[in-house]
Structures are given as structure tokens and as C-alpha cells.
Gaussian input, Z-matrix of N, CA and C with variables (Angstrom, degrees):
# hf/3-21g

backbone

0 1
 N
 C     1     B1
 C     2     B2     1     A1
 N     3     B3     2     A2     1     D1
 C     4     B4     3     A3     2     D2
 C     5     B5     4     A4     3     D3
 N     6     B6     5     A5     4     D4
 C     7     B7     6     A6     5     D5
 C     8     B8     7     A7     6     D6
 N     9     B9     8     A8     7     D7
 C    10    B10     9     A9     8     D8
 C    11    B11    10    A10     9     D9
 N    12    B12    11    A11    10    D10
 C    13    B13    12    A12    11    D11
 C    14    B14    13    A13    12    D12
 N    15    B15    14    A14    13    D13
 C    16    B16    15    A15    14    D14
 C    17    B17    16    A16    15    D15
 N    18    B18    17    A17    16    D16
 C    19    B19    18    A18    17    D17
 C    20    B20    19    A19    18    D18
 N    21    B21    20    A20    19    D19
 C    22    B22    21    A21    20    D20
 C    23    B23    22    A22    21    D21
 N    24    B24    23    A23    22    D22
 C    25    B25    24    A24    23    D23
 C    26    B26    25    A25    24    D24
 N    27    B27    26    A26    25    D25
 C    28    B28    27    A27    26    D26
 C    29    B29    28    A28    27    D27
 N    30    B30    29    A29    28    D28
 C    31    B31    30    A30    29    D29
 C    32    B32    31    A31    30    D30
 N    33    B33    32    A32    31    D31
 C    34    B34    33    A33    32    D32
 C    35    B35    34    A34    33    D33
 N    36    B36    35    A35    34    D34
 C    37    B37    36    A36    35    D35
 C    38    B38    37    A37    36    D36
 N    39    B39    38    A38    37    D37
 C    40    B40    39    A39    38    D38
 C    41    B41    40    A40    39    D39
 N    42    B42    41    A41    40    D40
 C    43    B43    42    A42    41    D41
 C    44    B44    43    A43    42    D42
 N    45    B45    44    A44    43    D43
 C    46    B46    45    A45    44    D44
 C    47    B47    46    A46    45    D45
 N    48    B48    47    A47    46    D46
 C    49    B49    48    A48    47    D47
 C    50    B50    49    A49    48    D48
 N    51    B51    50    A50    49    D49
 C    52    B52    51    A51    50    D50
 C    53    B53    52    A52    51    D51
 N    54    B54    53    A53    52    D52
 C    55    B55    54    A54    53    D53
 C    56    B56    55    A55    54    D54
 N    57    B57    56    A56    55    D55
 C    58    B58    57    A57    56    D56
 C    59    B59    58    A58    57    D57
 N    60    B60    59    A59    58    D58
 C    61    B61    60    A60    59    D59
 C    62    B62    61    A61    60    D60
 N    63    B63    62    A62    61    D61
 C    64    B64    63    A63    62    D62
 C    65    B65    64    A64    63    D63
 N    66    B66    65    A65    64    D64
 C    67    B67    66    A66    65    D65
 C    68    B68    67    A67    66    D66
 N    69    B69    68    A68    67    D67
 C    70    B70    69    A69    68    D68
 C    71    B71    70    A70    69    D69
 N    72    B72    71    A71    70    D70
 C    73    B73    72    A72    71    D71
 C    74    B74    73    A73    72    D72
 N    75    B75    74    A74    73    D73
 C    76    B76    75    A75    74    D74
 C    77    B77    76    A76    75    D75
 N    78    B78    77    A77    76    D76
 C    79    B79    78    A78    77    D77
 C    80    B80    79    A79    78    D78
 N    81    B81    80    A80    79    D79
 C    82    B82    81    A81    80    D80
 C    83    B83    82    A82    81    D81
 N    84    B84    83    A83    82    D82
 C    85    B85    84    A84    83    D83
 C    86    B86    85    A85    84    D84
 N    87    B87    86    A86    85    D85
 C    88    B88    87    A87    86    D86
 C    89    B89    88    A88    87    D87
 N    90    B90    89    A89    88    D88
 C    91    B91    90    A90    89    D89
 C    92    B92    91    A91    90    D90
 N    93    B93    92    A92    91    D91
 C    94    B94    93    A93    92    D92
 C    95    B95    94    A94    93    D93
 N    96    B96    95    A95    94    D94
 C    97    B97    96    A96    95    D95
 C    98    B98    97    A97    96    D96
 N    99    B99    98    A98    97    D97
 C   100   B100    99    A99    98    D98
 C   101   B101   100   A100    99    D99
 N   102   B102   101   A101   100   D100
 C   103   B103   102   A102   101   D101
 C   104   B104   103   A103   102   D102
 N   105   B105   104   A104   103   D103
 C   106   B106   105   A105   104   D104
 C   107   B107   106   A106   105   D105
 N   108   B108   107   A107   106   D106
 C   109   B109   108   A108   107   D107
 C   110   B110   109   A109   108   D108
 N   111   B111   110   A110   109   D109
 C   112   B112   111   A111   110   D110
 C   113   B113   112   A112   111   D111
 N   114   B114   113   A113   112   D112
 C   115   B115   114   A114   113   D113
 C   116   B116   115   A115   114   D114
 N   117   B117   116   A116   115   D115
 C   118   B118   117   A117   116   D116
 C   119   B119   118   A118   117   D117
 N   120   B120   119   A119   118   D118
 C   121   B121   120   A120   119   D119
 C   122   B122   121   A121   120   D120
 N   123   B123   122   A122   121   D121
 C   124   B124   123   A123   122   D122
 C   125   B125   124   A124   123   D123
 N   126   B126   125   A125   124   D124
 C   127   B127   126   A126   125   D125
 C   128   B128   127   A127   126   D126
 N   129   B129   128   A128   127   D127
 C   130   B130   129   A129   128   D128
 C   131   B131   130   A130   129   D129
 N   132   B132   131   A131   130   D130
 C   133   B133   132   A132   131   D131
 C   134   B134   133   A133   132   D132
 N   135   B135   134   A134   133   D133
 C   136   B136   135   A135   134   D134
 C   137   B137   136   A136   135   D135
 N   138   B138   137   A137   136   D136
 C   139   B139   138   A138   137   D137
 C   140   B140   139   A139   138   D138
 N   141   B141   140   A140   139   D139
 C   142   B142   141   A141   140   D140
 C   143   B143   142   A142   141   D141
 N   144   B144   143   A143   142   D142
 C   145   B145   144   A144   143   D143
 C   146   B146   145   A145   144   D144
 N   147   B147   146   A146   145   D145
 C   148   B148   147   A147   146   D146
 C   149   B149   148   A148   147   D147
 N   150   B150   149   A149   148   D148
 C   151   B151   150   A150   149   D149
 C   152   B152   151   A151   150   D150
 N   153   B153   152   A152   151   D151
 C   154   B154   153   A153   152   D152
 C   155   B155   154   A154   153   D153
 N   156   B156   155   A155   154   D154
 C   157   B157   156   A156   155   D155
 C   158   B158   157   A157   156   D156
 N   159   B159   158   A158   157   D157
 C   160   B160   159   A159   158   D158
 C   161   B161   160   A160   159   D159
 N   162   B162   161   A161   160   D160
 C   163   B163   162   A162   161   D161
 C   164   B164   163   A163   162   D162
 N   165   B165   164   A164   163   D163
 C   166   B166   165   A165   164   D164
 C   167   B167   166   A166   165   D165
 N   168   B168   167   A167   166   D166
 C   169   B169   168   A168   167   D167
 C   170   B170   169   A169   168   D168
 N   171   B171   170   A170   169   D169
 C   172   B172   171   A171   170   D170
 C   173   B173   172   A172   171   D171
 N   174   B174   173   A173   172   D172
 C   175   B175   174   A174   173   D173
 C   176   B176   175   A175   174   D174
 N   177   B177   176   A176   175   D175
 C   178   B178   177   A177   176   D176
 C   179   B179   178   A178   177   D177
 N   180   B180   179   A179   178   D178
 C   181   B181   180   A180   179   D179
 C   182   B182   181   A181   180   D180
 N   183   B183   182   A182   181   D181
 C   184   B184   183   A183   182   D182
 C   185   B185   184   A184   183   D183
 N   186   B186   185   A185   184   D184
 C   187   B187   186   A186   185   D185
 C   188   B188   187   A187   186   D186
 N   189   B189   188   A188   187   D187
 C   190   B190   189   A189   188   D188
 C   191   B191   190   A190   189   D189
 N   192   B192   191   A191   190   D190
 C   193   B193   192   A192   191   D191
 C   194   B194   193   A193   192   D192
 N   195   B195   194   A194   193   D193
 C   196   B196   195   A195   194   D194
 C   197   B197   196   A196   195   D195
 N   198   B198   197   A197   196   D196
 C   199   B199   198   A198   197   D197
 C   200   B200   199   A199   198   D198
 N   201   B201   200   A200   199   D199
 C   202   B202   201   A201   200   D200
 C   203   B203   202   A202   201   D201
 N   204   B204   203   A203   202   D202
 C   205   B205   204   A204   203   D203
 C   206   B206   205   A205   204   D204
 N   207   B207   206   A206   205   D205
 C   208   B208   207   A207   206   D206
 C   209   B209   208   A208   207   D207
 N   210   B210   209   A209   208   D208
 C   211   B211   210   A210   209   D209
 C   212   B212   211   A211   210   D210
 N   213   B213   212   A212   211   D211
 C   214   B214   213   A213   212   D212
 C   215   B215   214   A214   213   D213
 N   216   B216   215   A215   214   D214
 C   217   B217   216   A216   215   D215
 C   218   B218   217   A217   216   D216
 N   219   B219   218   A218   217   D217
 C   220   B220   219   A219   218   D218
 C   221   B221   220   A220   219   D219
 N   222   B222   221   A221   220   D220
 C   223   B223   222   A222   221   D221
 C   224   B224   223   A223   222   D222
 N   225   B225   224   A224   223   D223
 C   226   B226   225   A225   224   D224
 C   227   B227   226   A226   225   D225
 N   228   B228   227   A227   226   D226
 C   229   B229   228   A228   227   D227
 C   230   B230   229   A229   228   D228
 N   231   B231   230   A230   229   D229
 C   232   B232   231   A231   230   D230
 C   233   B233   232   A232   231   D231
 N   234   B234   233   A233   232   D232
 C   235   B235   234   A234   233   D233
 C   236   B236   235   A235   234   D234
 N   237   B237   236   A236   235   D235
 C   238   B238   237   A237   236   D236
 C   239   B239   238   A238   237   D237
 N   240   B240   239   A239   238   D238
 C   241   B241   240   A240   239   D239
 C   242   B242   241   A241   240   D240
 N   243   B243   242   A242   241   D241
 C   244   B244   243   A243   242   D242
 C   245   B245   244   A244   243   D243
 N   246   B246   245   A245   244   D244
 C   247   B247   246   A246   245   D245
 C   248   B248   247   A247   246   D246
 N   249   B249   248   A248   247   D247
 C   250   B250   249   A249   248   D248
 C   251   B251   250   A250   249   D249
 N   252   B252   251   A251   250   D250
 C   253   B253   252   A252   251   D251
 C   254   B254   253   A253   252   D252
 N   255   B255   254   A254   253   D253
 C   256   B256   255   A255   254   D254
 C   257   B257   256   A256   255   D255
 N   258   B258   257   A257   256   D256
 C   259   B259   258   A258   257   D257
 C   260   B260   259   A259   258   D258

   B1=1.6182
   B2=1.4079
   B3=1.4194
   B4=1.3273
   B5=1.5178
   B6=1.4302
   B7=1.4709
   B8=1.3940
   B9=1.3102
   B10=1.4730
   B11=1.5906
   B12=1.3080
   B13=1.5519
   B14=1.5837
   B15=1.2910
   B16=1.4760
   B17=1.6682
   B18=1.2947
   B19=1.4839
   B20=1.4727
   B21=1.2212
   B22=1.4669
   B23=1.6081
   B24=1.3087
   B25=1.4314
   B26=1.5711
   B27=1.2004
   B28=1.4986
   B29=1.4692
   B30=1.3221
   B31=1.5761
   B32=1.4588
   B33=1.4059
   B34=1.4012
   B35=1.6178
   B36=1.3869
   B37=1.5510
   B38=1.4984
   B39=1.3039
   B40=1.4855
   B41=1.4988
   B42=1.3946
   B43=1.4476
   B44=1.4939
   B45=1.2940
   B46=1.5131
   B47=1.5981
   B48=1.2281
   B49=1.4108
   B50=1.6426
   B51=1.4040
   B52=1.4929
   B53=1.6238
   B54=1.3239
   B55=1.3300
   B56=1.5550
   B57=1.2316
   B58=1.6066
   B59=1.3567
   B60=1.4009
   B61=1.4571
   B62=1.5394
   B63=1.2709
   B64=1.4271
   B65=1.5825
   B66=1.4174
   B67=1.5012
   B68=1.5708
   B69=1.3298
   B70=1.5766
   B71=1.6011
   B72=1.3216
   B73=1.4607
   B74=1.4889
   B75=1.3695
   B76=1.4714
   B77=1.3635
   B78=1.3497
   B79=1.4979
   B80=1.5878
   B81=1.2850
   B82=1.4563
   B83=1.4979
   B84=1.4505
   B85=1.4485
   B86=1.4277
   B87=1.3691
   B88=1.4367
   B89=1.4542
   B90=1.3164
   B91=1.3891
   B92=1.5201
   B93=1.3726
   B94=1.4844
   B95=1.6465
   B96=1.2949
   B97=1.4463
   B98=1.4201
   B99=1.3128
   B100=1.5035
   B101=1.4721
   B102=1.3866
   B103=1.4491
   B104=1.3599
   B105=1.4490
   B106=1.4196
   B107=1.5081
   B108=1.2700
   B109=1.4977
   B110=1.5903
   B111=1.2847
   B112=1.4894
   B113=1.4062
   B114=1.4271
   B115=1.4909
   B116=1.6001
   B117=1.2021
   B118=1.5678
   B119=1.4617
   B120=1.3606
   B121=1.4745
   B122=1.5494
   B123=1.2788
   B124=1.5119
   B125=1.5243
   B126=1.2151
   B127=1.5287
   B128=1.5085
   B129=1.2628
   B130=1.5253
   B131=1.5426
   B132=1.2476
   B133=1.3779
   B134=1.6202
   B135=1.2947
   B136=1.4654
   B137=1.4508
   B138=1.2755
   B139=1.3886
   B140=1.5522
   B141=1.3013
   B142=1.5099
   B143=1.5057
   B144=1.3687
   B145=1.4735
   B146=1.5513
   B147=1.2623
   B148=1.4326
   B149=1.5596
   B150=1.2705
   B151=1.4165
   B152=1.5069
   B153=1.3333
   B154=1.4187
   B155=1.5128
   B156=1.4254
   B157=1.3751
   B158=1.5893
   B159=1.3245
   B160=1.3276
   B161=1.5433
   B162=1.1709
   B163=1.4342
   B164=1.5621
   B165=1.3018
   B166=1.5028
   B167=1.5572
   B168=1.2633
   B169=1.4794
   B170=1.5858
   B171=1.3353
   B172=1.4727
   B173=1.5451
   B174=1.3594
   B175=1.4675
   B176=1.4405
   B177=1.3240
   B178=1.3733
   B179=1.5838
   B180=1.2194
   B181=1.4751
   B182=1.5138
   B183=1.3479
   B184=1.5163
   B185=1.5654
   B186=1.2973
   B187=1.5486
   B188=1.5803
   B189=1.4175
   B190=1.4705
   B191=1.4899
   B192=1.3190
   B193=1.5549
   B194=1.3040
   B195=1.4237
   B196=1.4532
   B197=1.6157
   B198=1.3226
   B199=1.4615
   B200=1.5790
   B201=1.4873
   B202=1.3657
   B203=1.6168
   B204=1.2889
   B205=1.5489
   B206=1.4315
   B207=1.4488
   B208=1.3743
   B209=1.5476
   B210=1.3544
   B211=1.3660
   B212=1.4445
   B213=1.3203
   B214=1.4143
   B215=1.4776
   B216=1.2834
   B217=1.5259
   B218=1.5521
   B219=1.3253
   B220=1.4670
   B221=1.5651
   B222=1.2936
   B223=1.5142
   B224=1.4881
   B225=1.3779
   B226=1.3111
   B227=1.6603
   B228=1.3527
   B229=1.5579
   B230=1.6289
   B231=1.2245
   B232=1.4622
   B233=1.5137
   B234=1.3611
   B235=1.4478
   B236=1.4645
   B237=1.2682
   B238=1.3975
   B239=1.4700
   B240=1.3558
   B241=1.4564
   B242=1.4110
   B243=1.3720
   B244=1.5222
   B245=1.5113
   B246=1.3276
   B247=1.5363
   B248=1.5241
   B249=1.2659
   B250=1.4486
   B251=1.4529
   B252=1.2739
   B253=1.4631
   B254=1.6060
   B255=1.2709
   B256=1.5776
   B257=1.5777
   B258=1.3582
   B259=1.3809
   B260=1.5178
   A1=110.36
   A2=117.35
   A3=119.52
   A4=114.93
   A5=117.51
   A6=121.71
   A7=117.33
   A8=119.04
   A9=127.59
   A10=108.86
   A11=113.86
   A12=119.54
   A13=105.02
   A14=115.12
   A15=116.29
   A16=102.35
   A17=112.18
   A18=120.38
   A19=112.16
   A20=121.65
   A21=124.35
   A22=108.69
   A23=118.44
   A24=125.64
   A25=107.86
   A26=116.80
   A27=122.76
   A28=110.11
   A29=114.72
   A30=117.01
   A31=113.38
   A32=119.16
   A33=120.64
   A34=111.97
   A35=109.86
   A36=110.31
   A37=113.15
   A38=119.13
   A39=122.05
   A40=109.05
   A41=118.62
   A42=121.35
   A43=111.29
   A44=118.80
   A45=118.26
   A46=106.61
   A47=118.51
   A48=125.66
   A49=106.17
   A50=105.13
   A51=112.31
   A52=110.08
   A53=115.16
   A54=116.76
   A55=112.38
   A56=112.99
   A57=117.95
   A58=113.42
   A59=119.68
   A60=124.72
   A61=105.25
   A62=124.97
   A63=122.92
   A64=111.12
   A65=111.52
   A66=112.81
   A67=110.24
   A68=112.15
   A69=113.28
   A70=107.43
   A71=115.18
   A72=115.64
   A73=109.05
   A74=119.55
   A75=118.14
   A76=116.56
   A77=112.90
   A78=120.45
   A79=112.63
   A80=109.31
   A81=109.75
   A82=118.29
   A83=113.88
   A84=119.10
   A85=110.13
   A86=122.50
   A87=119.91
   A88=107.70
   A89=129.62
   A90=126.84
   A91=115.04
   A92=117.54
   A93=123.77
   A94=102.93
   A95=116.98
   A96=116.80
   A97=122.69
   A98=116.33
   A99=120.71
   A100=109.57
   A101=118.07
   A102=119.12
   A103=113.54
   A104=121.59
   A105=118.76
   A106=111.85
   A107=125.55
   A108=124.16
   A109=112.48
   A110=116.00
   A111=122.38
   A112=109.80
   A113=119.98
   A114=128.24
   A115=106.49
   A116=117.71
   A117=117.03
   A118=120.28
   A119=109.94
   A120=116.16
   A121=110.01
   A122=115.72
   A123=123.69
   A124=108.36
   A125=117.47
   A126=123.84
   A127=109.20
   A128=121.99
   A129=118.91
   A130=109.18
   A131=118.31
   A132=118.44
   A133=108.73
   A134=117.27
   A135=118.81
   A136=107.53
   A137=127.73
   A138=123.87
   A139=113.85
   A140=113.14
   A141=121.41
   A142=114.24
   A143=117.44
   A144=120.73
   A145=100.25
   A146=121.50
   A147=125.55
   A148=109.91
   A149=121.51
   A150=122.85
   A151=104.31
   A152=123.81
   A153=127.27
   A154=112.93
   A155=114.18
   A156=120.19
   A157=111.44
   A158=119.54
   A159=127.91
   A160=111.53
   A161=119.34
   A162=116.80
   A163=113.71
   A164=114.03
   A165=119.21
   A166=116.33
   A167=108.89
   A168=117.77
   A169=120.24
   A170=107.46
   A171=112.36
   A172=108.20
   A173=119.47
   A174=127.47
   A175=114.89
   A176=120.24
   A177=130.18
   A178=105.73
   A179=119.24
   A180=127.23
   A181=111.90
   A182=119.92
   A183=121.70
   A184=107.89
   A185=115.84
   A186=116.69
   A187=109.48
   A188=112.35
   A189=114.48
   A190=112.33
   A191=114.90
   A192=118.53
   A193=115.97
   A194=119.36
   A195=127.21
   A196=109.97
   A197=113.30
   A198=119.31
   A199=114.30
   A200=112.90
   A201=116.12
   A202=111.35
   A203=113.78
   A204=108.19
   A205=111.61
   A206=122.86
   A207=124.04
   A208=104.92
   A209=119.31
   A210=120.72
   A211=112.98
   A212=122.91
   A213=124.35
   A214=115.29
   A215=113.55
   A216=116.16
   A217=115.08
   A218=114.01
   A219=111.83
   A220=104.43
   A221=122.37
   A222=120.13
   A223=111.03
   A224=120.43
   A225=126.11
   A226=110.47
   A227=107.51
   A228=112.44
   A229=107.83
   A230=121.43
   A231=125.96
   A232=111.37
   A233=116.80
   A234=126.07
   A235=110.73
   A236=116.58
   A237=121.98
   A238=112.42
   A239=118.68
   A240=122.31
   A241=111.07
   A242=117.30
   A243=119.91
   A244=115.25
   A245=114.40
   A246=116.98
   A247=114.55
   A248=118.53
   A249=120.67
   A250=110.45
   A251=121.49
   A252=124.54
   A253=107.48
   A254=114.37
   A255=116.92
   A256=108.87
   A257=119.20
   A258=121.65
   A259=111.13
   D1=-45.86
   D2=-170.88
   D3=-72.77
   D4=-25.23
   D5=167.52
   D6=-56.19
   D7=-35.08
   D8=-172.14
   D9=-79.16
   D10=-22.18
   D11=-176.51
   D12=-85.45
   D13=129.06
   D14=-179.13
   D15=-93.46
   D16=170.17
   D17=-177.68
   D18=-63.10
   D19=-33.42
   D20=-174.22
   D21=-77.10
   D22=-26.33
   D23=172.12
   D24=-69.17
   D25=-44.51
   D26=-179.59
   D27=-67.57
   D28=-42.33
   D29=178.01
   D30=-72.14
   D31=-24.48
   D32=175.81
   D33=-72.71
   D34=-38.98
   D35=176.27
   D36=-74.60
   D37=-21.54
   D38=176.38
   D39=-74.54
   D40=-39.96
   D41=175.33
   D42=-68.74
   D43=-31.27
   D44=-179.93
   D45=-72.25
   D46=-40.53
   D47=-177.35
   D48=-57.30
   D49=-46.09
   D50=-176.15
   D51=-69.56
   D52=-35.35
   D53=177.21
   D54=-61.86
   D55=-43.28
   D56=-177.95
   D57=-68.72
   D58=-34.24
   D59=179.01
   D60=-75.51
   D61=-39.00
   D62=-177.06
   D63=-72.94
   D64=-31.17
   D65=176.71
   D66=-69.98
   D67=-35.23
   D68=-177.77
   D69=-70.31
   D70=-35.33
   D71=-179.52
   D72=-68.93
   D73=-39.11
   D74=175.66
   D75=-57.03
   D76=-37.41
   D77=177.16
   D78=-68.79
   D79=-37.65
   D80=-177.96
   D81=-77.58
   D82=-28.07
   D83=171.77
   D84=-122.41
   D85=93.87
   D86=-169.08
   D87=-87.85
   D88=0.52
   D89=175.04
   D90=-68.78
   D91=-28.39
   D92=-171.15
   D93=-110.36
   D94=39.07
   D95=-177.28
   D96=-66.67
   D97=-28.94
   D98=-171.73
   D99=-75.65
   D100=-36.04
   D101=176.76
   D102=-73.26
   D103=-40.97
   D104=174.40
   D105=-68.85
   D106=-32.50
   D107=169.64
   D108=-53.81
   D109=-42.72
   D110=-179.63
   D111=-65.51
   D112=-44.70
   D113=177.97
   D114=-66.70
   D115=-50.56
   D116=169.21
   D117=-45.22
   D118=-47.40
   D119=-173.63
   D120=-70.26
   D121=-39.02
   D122=178.87
   D123=-62.77
   D124=-45.30
   D125=178.95
   D126=-69.18
   D127=-35.68
   D128=173.33
   D129=-67.29
   D130=-37.57
   D131=-177.47
   D132=-65.78
   D133=-42.63
   D134=176.99
   D135=-68.65
   D136=-36.60
   D137=-178.31
   D138=-63.05
   D139=-44.92
   D140=174.41
   D141=-63.94
   D142=-21.82
   D143=-176.08
   D144=-84.36
   D145=-52.10
   D146=176.46
   D147=-55.20
   D148=-42.06
   D149=-178.75
   D150=-64.65
   D151=-41.34
   D152=-173.83
   D153=-67.96
   D154=-35.95
   D155=175.56
   D156=-68.69
   D157=-41.74
   D158=175.38
   D159=-64.66
   D160=-42.50
   D161=177.00
   D162=-70.10
   D163=-32.42
   D164=174.91
   D165=-67.96
   D166=-31.95
   D167=170.11
   D168=-64.33
   D169=-29.05
   D170=-177.46
   D171=-105.15
   D172=21.35
   D173=176.22
   D174=57.69
   D175=42.85
   D176=174.02
   D177=-111.31
   D178=70.80
   D179=-167.47
   D180=-69.54
   D181=-30.62
   D182=-179.27
   D183=-73.86
   D184=-39.91
   D185=177.03
   D186=-68.70
   D187=-36.98
   D188=-179.26
   D189=-62.40
   D190=-43.78
   D191=177.26
   D192=-61.48
   D193=-38.04
   D194=179.04
   D195=-66.95
   D196=-40.11
   D197=-179.16
   D198=-72.31
   D199=-35.86
   D200=172.91
   D201=-68.99
   D202=-35.43
   D203=-179.83
   D204=-71.01
   D205=-30.50
   D206=-174.93
   D207=-77.93
   D208=-30.21
   D209=174.51
   D210=-70.04
   D211=-34.08
   D212=174.71
   D213=-72.39
   D214=-33.57
   D215=172.34
   D216=-71.99
   D217=-29.40
   D218=-179.84
   D219=-81.39
   D220=-29.11
   D221=177.15
   D222=-68.81
   D223=-37.07
   D224=-178.71
   D225=-66.10
   D226=-43.98
   D227=176.63
   D228=-67.20
   D229=-37.00
   D230=176.67
   D231=-59.73
   D232=-43.34
   D233=-179.09
   D234=-69.08
   D235=-44.87
   D236=-175.29
   D237=-72.76
   D238=-33.22
   D239=175.70
   D240=-72.31
   D241=-41.75
   D242=171.24
   D243=-55.00
   D244=-46.37
   D245=174.82
   D246=-62.21
   D247=-40.36
   D248=177.87
   D249=-65.05
   D250=-37.35
   D251=-176.80
   D252=-67.38
   D253=-38.33
   D254=-177.62
   D255=-77.58
   D256=-26.57
   D257=-168.47
   D258=-93.09

């Protein structure tokens, strides 16, 4: 079973688990919500990027394009939030 899974699928599931854990932590500790939101947004961007690469390798180009566009949008939101925080 592990031979059939490619590295991008494993990375996608690892990022998904990290997103769930960081979301639970931001709910448990609401005082540090801004940093947790940035971290979760970055992980979501990576998760959709790995998902798009995985879908592209399995020749599902429509889903890959959607995943890449969502990843790009999440990365833009992450960068703009990071810049607004510093400014």
C-alpha cells in the first residue's frame, strides 16, 4: 500500500493533519490567534499545492488547476496578512 502512495500524497496528508492540529490549538488558546491563523493559512497553501501536484500526476488536470488556483489564493492571503502585520 505504501508503494502506491507518492510523496505528494503523503505530504498532503501531513499538511492536513498539521492544519487540523493548529486549528484546534487556535480554538483552545484564543489569545495567540493571529499567529496561529498565519501558520494555518501557510499550511493550507502547501496542502493545496501538494494536492494539485498529486492530481496533475494522476492526469486529473481540472482538479489540479482548481487546487493550484486555491493554493495561489491562499499564498497571496498569507503574504498580504504577513505584510499587514509588519506594517
